[in-house]
C-alpha positions in Angstrom: 73.7 4.7 27.9 71.4 3.5 30.7 71.5 5.5 33.9 71.8 3.5 37.0 69.9 5.0 39.9 71.0 5.1 43.5 68.4 2.3 44.2 69.7 0.3 41.2 73.3 0.5 42.5 72.2 -0.7 45.9 70.5 -3.6 44.3 73.6 -4.4 42.3 75.8 -4.5 45.4 73.3 -6.6 47.3 73.2 -9.1 44.4 77.0 -9.4 44.3 77.3 -9.9 48.1 74.3 -12.1 48.7 74.1 -13.6 45.2 70.5 -12.3 45.0 68.9 -12.7 41.7 66.3 -10.0 41.7 63.5 -10.6 39.2 63.5 -7.0 37.7 65.9 -4.1 37.2 65.4 -0.7 38.9 64.6 1.0 35.6 62.7 0.0 32.5 64.8 -1.8 29.9 65.9 0.2 26.9 64.8 -1.0 23.5 67.5 -2.9 21.7 69.8 -3.3 24.7 72.5 -5.9 24.2 75.4 -7.3 26.1 78.8 -8.3 24.8 79.2 -12.1 24.6 75.5 -12.8 25.4 73.6 -14.9 23.0 70.0 -16.3 23.5 70.2 -20.0 22.5 66.6 -19.8 21.2 64.9 -16.6 20.3 61.9 -15.6 22.3 59.1 -16.1 19.8 55.6 -16.3 21.0 54.9 -19.0 18.5 57.4 -21.5 20.2 54.9 -24.1 21.3 56.9 -27.3 20.8 54.0 -28.9 19.0 51.5 -28.7 21.8 53.5 -29.6 24.9 51.2 -29.0 27.8 52.2 -26.0 30.0 50.0 -26.5 33.1 52.2 -24.1 35.2 52.1 -21.1 32.9 51.5 -18.3 35.3 50.0 -15.4 33.4 48.9 -13.8 36.7 52.4 -13.6 38.3 52.4 -10.2 40.2 55.6 -8.4 39.3 54.4 -5.4 41.4 55.5 -7.4 44.5 59.0 -6.7 43.3 58.3 -3.1 43.1 58.4 -3.1 39.3 54.9 -2.9 37.9 56.2 -1.8 34.5 57.7 -5.3 33.9 54.4 -7.1 34.3 53.7 -9.7 31.5 57.3 -9.7 30.1 57.9 -13.4 30.8 55.9 -16.5 31.2 56.4 -19.4 33.6 55.9 -23.1 33.1 55.7 -25.8 35.7 58.1 -28.5 34.4 57.5 -32.2 34.6 59.5 -35.2 33.6 58.1 -36.8 30.4 59.2 -39.6 28.1 61.4 -38.4 25.4 62.9 -40.2 22.4 66.3 -39.2 20.9 65.6 -38.9 17.2 67.2 -38.7 13.8 66.1 -35.9 11.4 65.1 -37.1 8.0 64.1 -34.9 5.0 60.5 -35.3 3.8 57.8 -33.8 1.6 54.1 -33.4 2.0 52.1 -34.8 -0.9 48.6 -35.6 -1.9 47.3 -39.1 -0.9 46.9 -41.0 -4.2 43.9 -42.8 -2.6 42.1 -39.5 -2.1 41.9 -38.4 -5.7 39.2 -38.7 -8.3 39.0 -37.8 -12.0 35.6 -37.1 -13.6 35.5 -37.9 -17.3 32.8 -37.5 -20.0 31.0 -40.9 -20.1 29.7 -40.2 -23.6 29.9 -37.5 -26.3 28.0 -34.4 -25.5 27.9 -30.6 -25.2 28.5 -28.9 -21.8 25.3 -27.0 -20.8 26.5 -26.1 -17.2 29.5 -26.3 -15.0 28.5 -26.0 -11.3 31.9 -26.3 -9.6 34.6 -23.7 -10.3 38.3 -24.4 -9.7 39.3 -24.6 -6.0 35.7 -24.8 -4.8 34.7 -27.4 -2.2 32.1 -30.0 -3.2 30.3 -32.7 -1.4 29.6 -36.3 -2.4 26.6 -36.4 -4.8 26.7 -32.6 -5.6 26.2 -31.8 -9.3 29.4 -30.8 -11.1 28.2 -30.5 -14.7 25.3 -31.0 -17.0 25.8 -32.5 -20.5 23.5 -32.6 -23.5 23.9 -36.0 -25.3 25.1 -35.6 -28.9 26.3 -39.2 -29.3 23.9 -41.1 -31.6 25.0 -44.4 -29.9 23.6 -43.1 -26.6 20.3 -42.2 -28.2 20.2 -45.5 -30.1 20.8 -47.5 -26.8 17.9 -45.8 -25.2 15.6 -46.5 -28.1 16.7 -50.1 -28.0 15.8 -50.1 -24.3 12.4 -48.7 -25.1 11.7 -51.3 -27.8 13.0 -54.2 -25.6 10.9 -53.0 -22.7 7.8 -53.0 -24.9 8.5 -56.5 -26.2 9.1 -57.6 -22.6 5.8 -56.3 -21.4 4.0 -58.0 -24.3 5.8 -61.3 -23.6 4.9 -61.1 -19.9 1.3 -60.4 -20.7 1.0 -63.4 -23.1 2.8 -65.6 -20.6 0.4 -64.7 -17.8 -2.7 -65.2 -20.0 -1.4 -68.6 -21.0 -0.8 -69.6 -17.3 -4.4 -68.7 -16.5 -5.6 -70.8 -19.5 -3.5 -73.8 -18.3 -4.9 -73.5 -14.8 -8.4 -73.9 -16.3 -7.4 -76.9 -18.4 -5.9 -78.6 -15.3 -9.4 -78.3 -13.7 -11.1 -80.2 -16.6 -11.5 -83.9 -17.5 -8.9 -86.2 -19.0 -10.2 -85.5 -22.6 -8.3 -82.2 -22.5 -4.9 -83.8 -21.8 -3.6 -83.1 -25.4 -4.5 -79.4 -25.1 -2.7 -79.2 -21.8 0.5 -80.6 -23.3 0.4 -78.1 -26.1 -0.3 -75.1 -23.9 2.5 -76.2 -21.5 5.0 -76.4 -24.3 4.0 -72.9 -25.6 4.2 -71.5 -22.0 7.8 -72.8 -21.7 8.7 -71.0 -25.0 7.1 -67.7 -23.7 9.0 -68.0 -20.4 12.3 -68.4 -22.2 11.5 -65.3 -24.3 10.7 -63.3 -21.2 14.0 -64.3 -19.6 15.8 -63.3 -22.8 14.2 -59.9 -23.1 14.6 -59.3 -19.4 18.4 -60.1 -19.6 18.7 -57.9 -22.8 17.0 -54.9 -21.1 19.3 -55.3 -18.0 22.4 -55.3 -20.3 21.2 -52.1 -22.1 20.5 -50.4 -18.8 23.9 -51.3 -17.5 25.5 -49.8 -20.6 23.5 -46.7 -20.2 24.5 -46.5 -16.5 28.2 -46.7 -17.6 27.4 -44.0 -20.2 26.4 -41.6 -17.4 22.6 -41.9 -17.0 21.6 -41.5 -13.4 19.7 -44.0 -11.3 16.5 -41.9 -11.6 16.9 -41.6 -15.4 17.4 -45.4 -15.7 14.4 -46.0 -13.5 12.2 -43.7 -15.6 13.5 -45.5 -18.8 12.8 -48.9 -17.3 9.4 -48.1 -15.7 8.0 -45.5 -18.1 10.1 -45.7 -21.3 11.2 -42.1 -21.0 14.3 -41.2 -23.0 16.8 -38.7 -21.4 18.7 -36.2 -23.5 20.8 -34.8 -20.7 23.3 -36.3 -18.2 24.2 -34.8 -14.8 27.7 -35.6 -13.5 28.1 -35.6 -9.7 30.9 -35.7 -7.2 31.9 -39.3 -6.1 31.8 -40.5 -2.5 35.2 -41.4 -1.0 35.6 -43.2 2.3 34.6 -40.9 5.1 32.6 -38.7 2.7 35.1 -35.8 2.9 34.8 -32.5 1.1 36.5 -32.6 -2.2 38.4 -29.7 -3.8 38.2 -29.0 -7.5 41.9 -29.1 -8.4 41.5 -28.7 -12.1 38.6 -28.1 -14.6 40.0 -27.9 -18.2 36.7 -27.4 -19.9 34.2 -24.6 -20.4 30.5 -24.2 -20.9 29.4 -24.7 -24.5 32.2 -26.9 -25.4 31.8 -30.4 -26.7 33.4 -33.4 -25.1 34.3 -36.9 -26.3 33.9 -40.2 -24.3 36.7 -40.4 -21.7 37.7 -36.7 -21.9 38.8 -35.3 -18.5 36.4 -32.8 -17.1 37.3 -32.5 -13.4 40.2 -33.4 -11.1 39.0 -33.7 -7.5 41.2 -34.2 -4.4 40.3 -34.9 -0.8 42.6 -32.9 1.5 41.5 -34.3 4.8 44.4 -36.6 4.8 47.8 -36.0 3.2 50.8 -38.2 2.8 54.3 -37.4 4.1 57.0 -39.1 2.2 60.3 -39.5 4.1 63.6 -40.0 2.3 65.7 -42.2 4.5 69.4 -42.9 3.8 70.5 -46.4 4.2 72.2 -45.6 7.5 68.8 -44.4 8.9 66.8 -47.3 7.7 67.2 -49.4 10.9 65.6 -46.6 12.9 62.8 -46.2 10.4 62.1 -49.9 10.5 62.0 -50.1 14.2 59.7 -47.1 14.5 57.3 -48.6 12.0 57.4 -52.1 13.6 56.9 -50.8 17.2 54.6 -48.0 16.1 56.8 -45.4 17.8 55.7 -41.7 17.6 57.1 -39.7 14.7 57.2 -35.9 14.7 56.7 -33.8 11.5 58.6 -30.5 11.3 57.5 -27.7 9.0 60.5 -25.3 9.2 58.9 -22.7 7.0 55.9 -22.4 9.3 57.9 -22.9 12.5 55.7 -25.6 13.9 55.5 -29.3 14.3 53.0 -32.1 14.4 53.5 -34.9 17.0 52.4 -38.5 17.5 52.3 -39.6 13.9 52.9 -43.2 12.8 54.8 -44.7 9.9 52.3 -46.4 7.6 54.7 -48.3 5.2 58.2 -48.5 3.9 59.3 -48.8 0.3 60.8 -52.1 -0.6 63.8 -50.9 -2.6 66.7 -48.5 -2.4 67.0 -45.7 -5.0 69.9 -46.8 -7.3 71.8 -43.5 -7.3 71.1 -41.8 -3.9 70.6 -45.0 -1.9 67.4 -43.7 -0.5 64.4 -45.6 0.7 61.0 -43.8 0.9 58.7 -44.3 3.8 55.2 -43.0 4.3 53.3 -41.2 7.1 49.6 -40.2 7.0 49.0 -36.6 8.0 45.4 -35.7 9.2 44.4 -32.3 7.9 41.8 -29.9 9.1 39.9 -27.1 7.3 37.9 -24.0 8.0 35.6 -22.2 5.6 37.4 -19.3 3.9 34.4 -17.7 2.2 31.1 -18.4 0.3 30.1 -17.1 -3.1 26.5 -18.0 -3.6 26.3 -21.8 -3.4 30.1 -22.1 -3.7 32.3 -22.8 -0.7 36.0 -22.2 -0.4 38.1 -23.9 2.3 41.4 -23.1 3.9 43.4 -26.2 4.9 45.9 -26.4 7.8 48.5 -28.2 5.8 49.4 -28.1 2.1 50.7 -30.6 -0.3 54.0 -29.7 -1.8 55.5 -28.4 1.5 59.1 -29.4 2.3 59.4 -30.9 5.8 61.4 -33.1 8.1 60.5 -36.1 10.1 62.0 -36.9 13.6 62.2 -40.7 13.9 63.1 -42.2 17.3 66.4 -43.9 17.5 66.2 -45.3 21.1 63.8 -46.0 23.9 61.9 -43.2 25.7 63.5 -42.0 28.9 62.4 -39.3 31.4 63.5 -35.8 30.4 62.6 -32.2 31.0 61.6 -30.8 27.6 61.5 -27.0 27.4 61.1 -24.5 24.6 64.5 -23.5 23.3 63.7 -19.9 24.3 64.0 -20.9 28.0 67.7 -21.4 27.6 70.1 -18.4 27.5 73.7 -18.7 26.4 76.3 -16.4 28.0 79.7 -17.2 26.6 80.4 -20.9 27.0 77.7 -21.4 29.6 73.9 -21.9 29.3 71.3 -20.9 31.8 67.7 -21.3 32.7 65.7 -19.3 35.3 63.7 -21.0 38.0 61.2 -19.2 40.2 62.5 -19.1 43.8 60.0 -17.4 46.2 59.7 -13.8 45.0 62.9 -14.0 42.9 64.4 -16.1 40.1 67.5 -18.3 40.5 69.8 -18.9 37.6 70.7 -22.5 36.9 73.5 -23.7 34.7 72.4 -26.5 32.3 73.9 -28.6 29.5 71.1 -29.7 27.2 71.4 -33.2 25.8 69.7 -32.0 22.6 68.8 -28.5 21.5 67.5 -26.9 18.3 65.4 -23.9 17.4 62.3 -25.6 18.9 63.2 -27.4 22.1 65.9 -27.9 24.7 66.0 -31.4 26.2 67.5 -31.6 29.8 68.3 -34.8 31.6 66.5 -35.8 34.8 69.7 -34.9 36.8 69.9 -31.3 35.4 69.0 -29.8 38.8 65.3 -29.3 38.2 62.6 -31.0 40.1 59.1 -31.8 38.9 56.8 -28.9 39.6 59.5 -26.2 39.4 58.4 -23.1 37.6 60.8 -22.0 34.9 60.8 -19.0 32.6 59.9 -20.3 29.2 59.4 -17.0 27.4 61.3 -13.8 28.3 64.4 -15.6 29.7 66.8 -13.4 27.8 65.2 -10.3 29.3 65.4 -11.7 32.8 69.1 -12.5 32.2 69.8 -9.0 31.0 68.1 -7.4 34.0 70.2 -9.6 36.3 73.4 -8.5 34.6 72.5 -4.9 34.8 71.6 -5.3 38.5 75.1 -6.7 39.3 76.9 -4.1 37.1 77.3 -6.1 33.9 79.3 -9.0 35.3 78.8 -12.2 33.3 79.7 -14.2 36.4 76.8 -13.1 38.6 75.4 -15.9 40.6 78.8 -17.5 41.4 80.3 -20.7 39.9 77.2 -22.7 40.2 75.0 -20.2 38.6 72.6 -20.0 41.6 71.4 -16.7 43.0 69.8 -17.9 46.3 70.9 -14.8 48.3 68.5 -14.1 51.1 66.9 -17.5 50.7 69.9 -19.3 52.3 
């Protein structure tokens, strides 16, 4: 049982008579101290951040020694409250999924044997980075290249003969009229040669296009076309998605030394820089979802397992049908995702992403227009019996203010503009329960300290 010193008793009497709400008790608070009928409406977790609400008035330097209690320094935090637009919302279940537009599958373009695999599962790769090296074993691929070499040689010969004939025709044109018959013959032969050149050129282009589809790189095709060099190996590289994000190797169901057939899956790649949140709206909530999508109202994502939220998202689209059994319509919200490098192993990089596909979540969808409210962390509100309190800094002390939140959950407490606060007031947003317990001890444990209005002005009147 906590001993109450003579000085503590005097403070208790002064608080009862003058309704003084002293900021700290006379003695340090015992660990695990409780009070019958006292319940903190929102536990004092340091991670309560309400999704990034600004806290410009947080007073880390508040000097508790002025109260004569230096041992209590740093037990609570203050926030200067401001009126801000707030939407009343409906909570809709959702799931975080991969964006289908941010996936890529790398398949074997042609039959071959795997000589090297450069990207292990879960590694991050960049666009153009080599993933695998294949040795061609498909005779059709080799045959196509040999056809390209032969067609190229014929094309070169046809172009050479065409150019020689053009030069000869130019000389005939400079002669007398006796050479008219020869000019007609050479002109006809030149037209035949030009048609052959066009045909061979088109045939070579078709072969090169087929080889490109078979996996030959641009440099390999260029060497084949310009020099007649045949390639026996094919390098597979990571594709380039819009924005050129890092890609993660989600799956790699092959191994070095194995053989592959055309179309066989080698790699599944995903870009995790943007995920897709899929909301499951019941028919009764569909009107709110439609309005939020049409007016581009801000939607908040809740991740209960991680005790955090993401604000200011927008609804991208709404499914056009209701599920036959559950009467559910899906709607979709893009979720930007950030990464940091987890580690490196040689040339391999591994990333850690802020959000993960597969997470269960909830979406807060606005149901009305935004109105001015005071939005506090739920830890700022303390429940004592049937009443709820917040603590406002008043000079060198705190005053206790009875409130009735319009909305409250384990994240935030939303107070109306007429709750008794004024813009700029400093309110205890972390440590409110400890402040309340110290007040109760100072007045001898009475739950009615501060009078009917819950104000402890005391000497400030």
